[in-house]
One Martini backbone bead per residue (centre of mass of N, CA, C, O) as a GRO file, in nm:
protein
  170
    1MET     BB    1  11.066   6.315   9.865
    2ARG     BB    2  10.905   6.477   9.650
    3ARG     BB    3  10.722   6.611   9.856
    4ILE     BB    4  10.939   6.769  10.006
    5ILE     BB    5  11.034   6.936   9.765
    6LEU     BB    6  10.759   7.068   9.703
    7LEU     BB    7  10.725   7.204   9.979
    8THR     BB    8  10.989   7.362   9.973
    9ALA     BB    9  10.927   7.522   9.718
   10ALA     BB   10  10.662   7.648   9.812
   11ALA     BB   11  10.782   7.793  10.062
   12PHE     BB   12  10.985   7.960   9.900
   13ALA     BB   13  10.787   8.109   9.718
   14LEU     BB   14  10.624   8.245   9.947
   15SER     BB   15  10.868   8.396  10.065
   16CYS     BB   16  10.930   8.561   9.814
   17VAL     BB   17  10.662   8.709   9.799
   18ALA     BB   18  10.675   8.837  10.079
   19VAL     BB   19  10.940   8.995  10.027
   20ALA     BB   20  10.836   9.159   9.787
   21GLN     BB   21  10.606   9.298   9.934
   22THR     BB   22  10.775   9.429  10.153
   23GLU     BB   23  10.957   9.592   9.961
   24ARG     BB   24  10.727   9.761   9.839
   25VAL     BB   25  10.630   9.885  10.100
   26ASN     BB   26  10.908  10.005  10.182
   27SER     BB   27  10.930  10.191   9.931
   28ILE     BB   28  10.681  10.361  10.004
   29LYS     BB   29  10.772  10.438  10.286
   30GLN     BB   30  11.023  10.592  10.202
   31GLN     BB   31  10.859  10.810  10.029
   32ILE     BB   32  10.669  10.910  10.289
   33LEU     BB   33  10.878  10.994  10.459
   34GLY     BB   34  10.833  11.263  10.668
   35THR     BB   35  10.788  11.605  10.585
   36TRP     BB   36  10.483  11.790  10.511
   37LYS     BB   37  10.336  12.049  10.330
   38LEU     BB   38  10.074  12.241  10.285
   39VAL     BB   39   9.888  12.346   9.991
   40SER     BB   40   9.594  12.193   9.990
   41TYR     BB   41   9.225  12.213  10.071
   42VAL     BB   42   8.963  12.014   9.919
   43ARG     BB   43   8.625  12.001   9.835
   44GLU     BB   44   8.378  11.753   9.709
   45GLU     BB   45   8.076  11.726   9.606
   46ILE     BB   46   7.811  11.489   9.639
   47PRO     BB   47   7.722  11.492   9.303
   48SER     BB   48   7.798  11.791   9.187
   49GLY     BB   49   8.127  11.880   9.213
   50ALA     BB   50   8.164  12.092   9.404
   51LYS     BB   51   8.412  12.330   9.492
   52SER     BB   52   8.615  12.386   9.801
   53ASP     BB   53   8.754  12.530  10.058
   54VAL     BB   54   8.929  12.422  10.333
   55MET     BB   55   9.008  12.658  10.562
   56GLY     BB   56   9.050  12.821  10.321
   57ALA     BB   57   9.284  12.946  10.081
   58HIS     BB   58   9.536  12.931  10.323
   59PRO     BB   59   9.633  12.688  10.459
   60ALA     BB   60   9.810  12.527  10.729
   61GLY     BB   61  10.065  12.259  10.741
   62TYR     BB   62  10.151  11.925  10.878
   63ILE     BB   63  10.307  11.608  10.794
   64ASN     BB   64  10.417  11.300  10.962
   65TYR     BB   65  10.632  11.026  10.875
   66GLY     BB   66  10.757  10.757  11.045
   67ASN     BB   67  10.962  10.477  11.083
   68ASP     BB   68  10.782  10.379  11.343
   69GLY     BB   69  10.463  10.422  11.250
   70ARG     BB   70  10.425  10.731  11.290
   71MET     BB   71  10.191  11.017  11.318
   72MET     BB   72  10.140  11.366  11.220
   73VAL     BB   73   9.888  11.640  11.239
   74ILE     BB   74   9.854  11.984  11.122
   75ILE     BB   75   9.579  12.230  11.087
   76VAL     BB   76   9.523  12.560  10.963
   77GLY     BB   77   9.357  12.835  10.899
   78SER     BB   78   9.284  13.106  10.763
   79ASP     BB   79   9.304  13.404  10.925
   80ARG     BB   80   9.418  13.397  11.199
   81LYS     BB   81   9.387  13.530  11.526
   82LYS     BB   82   9.550  13.694  11.743
   83PRO     BB   83   9.550  13.765  12.049
   84ALA     BB   84   9.523  14.074  12.209
   85GLY     BB   85   9.645  13.927  12.443
   86PRO     BB   86   9.828  13.707  12.646
   87VAL     BB   87   9.530  13.598  12.665
   88ALA     BB   88   9.275  13.429  12.568
   89THR     BB   89   8.968  13.448  12.511
   90PRO     BB   90   8.709  13.246  12.486
   91GLU     BB   91   8.648  13.338  12.194
   92GLU     BB   92   8.932  13.312  12.078
   93ALA     BB   93   8.977  13.019  12.151
   94GLU     BB   94   8.746  12.903  11.989
   95ALA     BB   95   8.838  13.008  11.709
   96LEU     BB   96   9.105  12.850  11.713
   97ILE     BB   97   8.991  12.565  11.742
   98ARG     BB   98   8.795  12.584  11.485
   99SER     BB   99   9.079  12.643  11.297
  100MET     BB  100   9.155  12.330  11.357
  101LEU     BB  101   9.370  12.034  11.322
  102SER     BB  102   9.461  11.735  11.514
  103TYR     BB  103   9.682  11.437  11.501
  104ALA     BB  104   9.782  11.110  11.641
  105GLY     BB  105   9.973  10.806  11.543
  106THR     BB  106   9.927  10.548  11.337
  107TYR     BB  107  10.047  10.365  11.036
  108ILE     BB  108   9.922  10.209  10.723
  109LEU     BB  109  10.020  10.055  10.434
  110ASN     BB  110   9.856  10.003  10.094
  111ARG     BB  111   9.972   9.936   9.799
  112GLU     BB  112   9.739   9.811   9.633
  113ALA     BB  113   9.518  10.044   9.733
  114LYS     BB  114   9.657  10.315   9.796
  115THR     BB  115   9.679  10.334  10.122
  116VAL     BB  116   9.629  10.516  10.433
  117THR     BB  117   9.620  10.440  10.777
  118HIS     BB  118   9.487  10.614  11.054
  119HIS     BB  119   9.561  10.566  11.399
  120ILE     BB  120   9.401  10.733  11.658
  121ASP     BB  121   9.520  10.849  11.976
  122VAL     BB  122   9.508  11.172  11.924
  123SER     BB  123   9.309  11.478  11.961
  124TRP     BB  124   9.225  11.808  11.977
  125ASP     BB  125   8.889  11.721  12.043
  126GLN     BB  126   8.836  11.392  12.058
  127SER     BB  127   8.670  11.310  11.787
  128ARG     BB  128   8.910  11.087  11.681
  129THR     BB  129   8.968  10.925  11.907
  130GLY     BB  130   9.009  10.580  11.807
  131ASP     BB  131   9.023  10.613  11.518
  132SER     BB  132   9.003  10.529  11.160
  133VAL     BB  133   9.163  10.652  10.864
  134VAL     BB  134   9.122  10.663  10.505
  135ARG     BB  135   9.372  10.712  10.253
  136THR     BB  136   9.435  10.809   9.945
  137TYR     BB  137   9.730  10.779   9.753
  138LYS     BB  138   9.958  11.015   9.574
  139LEU     BB  139  10.264  11.009   9.405
  140ASP     BB  140  10.449  11.324   9.282
  141GLY     BB  141  10.726  11.334   9.376
  142ASP     BB  142  10.693  11.614   9.604
  143ARG     BB  143  10.395  11.498   9.597
  144LEU     BB  144  10.098  11.459   9.815
  145ALA     BB  145   9.799  11.281   9.793
  146LEU     BB  146   9.506  11.304  10.004
  147THR     BB  147   9.209  11.100  10.017
  148THR     BB  148   8.900  11.066  10.103
  149GLU     BB  149   8.631  10.932  10.175
  150PRO     BB  150   8.311  10.929  10.143
  151SER     BB  151   8.162  11.190  10.345
  152SER     BB  152   8.080  11.373  10.603
  153ASP     BB  153   8.115  11.696  10.651
  154PRO     BB  154   8.196  11.867  10.936
  155ALA     BB  155   8.105  12.161  10.829
  156THR     BB  156   7.835  12.084  10.629
  157GLY     BB  157   7.721  11.762  10.606
  158LYS     BB  158   7.807  11.691  10.341
  159LYS     BB  159   7.883  11.497  10.080
  160THR     BB  160   8.238  11.419  10.057
  161VAL     BB  161   8.561  11.495   9.914
  162ARG     BB  162   8.894  11.514  10.044
  163THR     BB  163   9.188  11.709   9.939
  164LEU     BB  164   9.536  11.679  10.003
  165ILE     BB  165   9.822  11.879   9.944
  166TRP     BB  166  10.169  11.785   9.957
  167GLU     BB  167  10.503  11.903  10.046
  168ARG     BB  168  10.820  11.830  10.054
  169LEU     BB  169  11.056  11.860  10.286
  170ARG     BB  170  11.426  11.960  10.275
   0.00000   0.00000   0.00000
């Protein structure tokens, strides 16, 4: 009988821990839900620490985290040129494609590690489709900072960490 009581108590304690962990993740999820507008996108070279803007001084973009576990992001560079005619020339189209990034998929939050993992189902140029990318997150009021892991910068080839600052849309 005593063994049954101990096992029942242990099972109850484990379920309470699981519920508490789920509630903490759900709390973070509630804080991250919605649409965020890009404020800045900066790269920092490793090991020099040199910082520079990614996609120009004033990139534009949005990221959305849905309650259904899906996310979407689009970012465009500064000073994009509208095509001269009603249809972009091949050169204009290439410049427009090279000055943006976009992908969509699912996301998973890890509260303990303070990371969000994007599992990419579709991407603007297929380069990220099927990949998963991990971002460290930091919430500060209506600001969300997402930072990449150290990796090769797609534009420069140098090892960098890239930080995106987003502001919640109301």
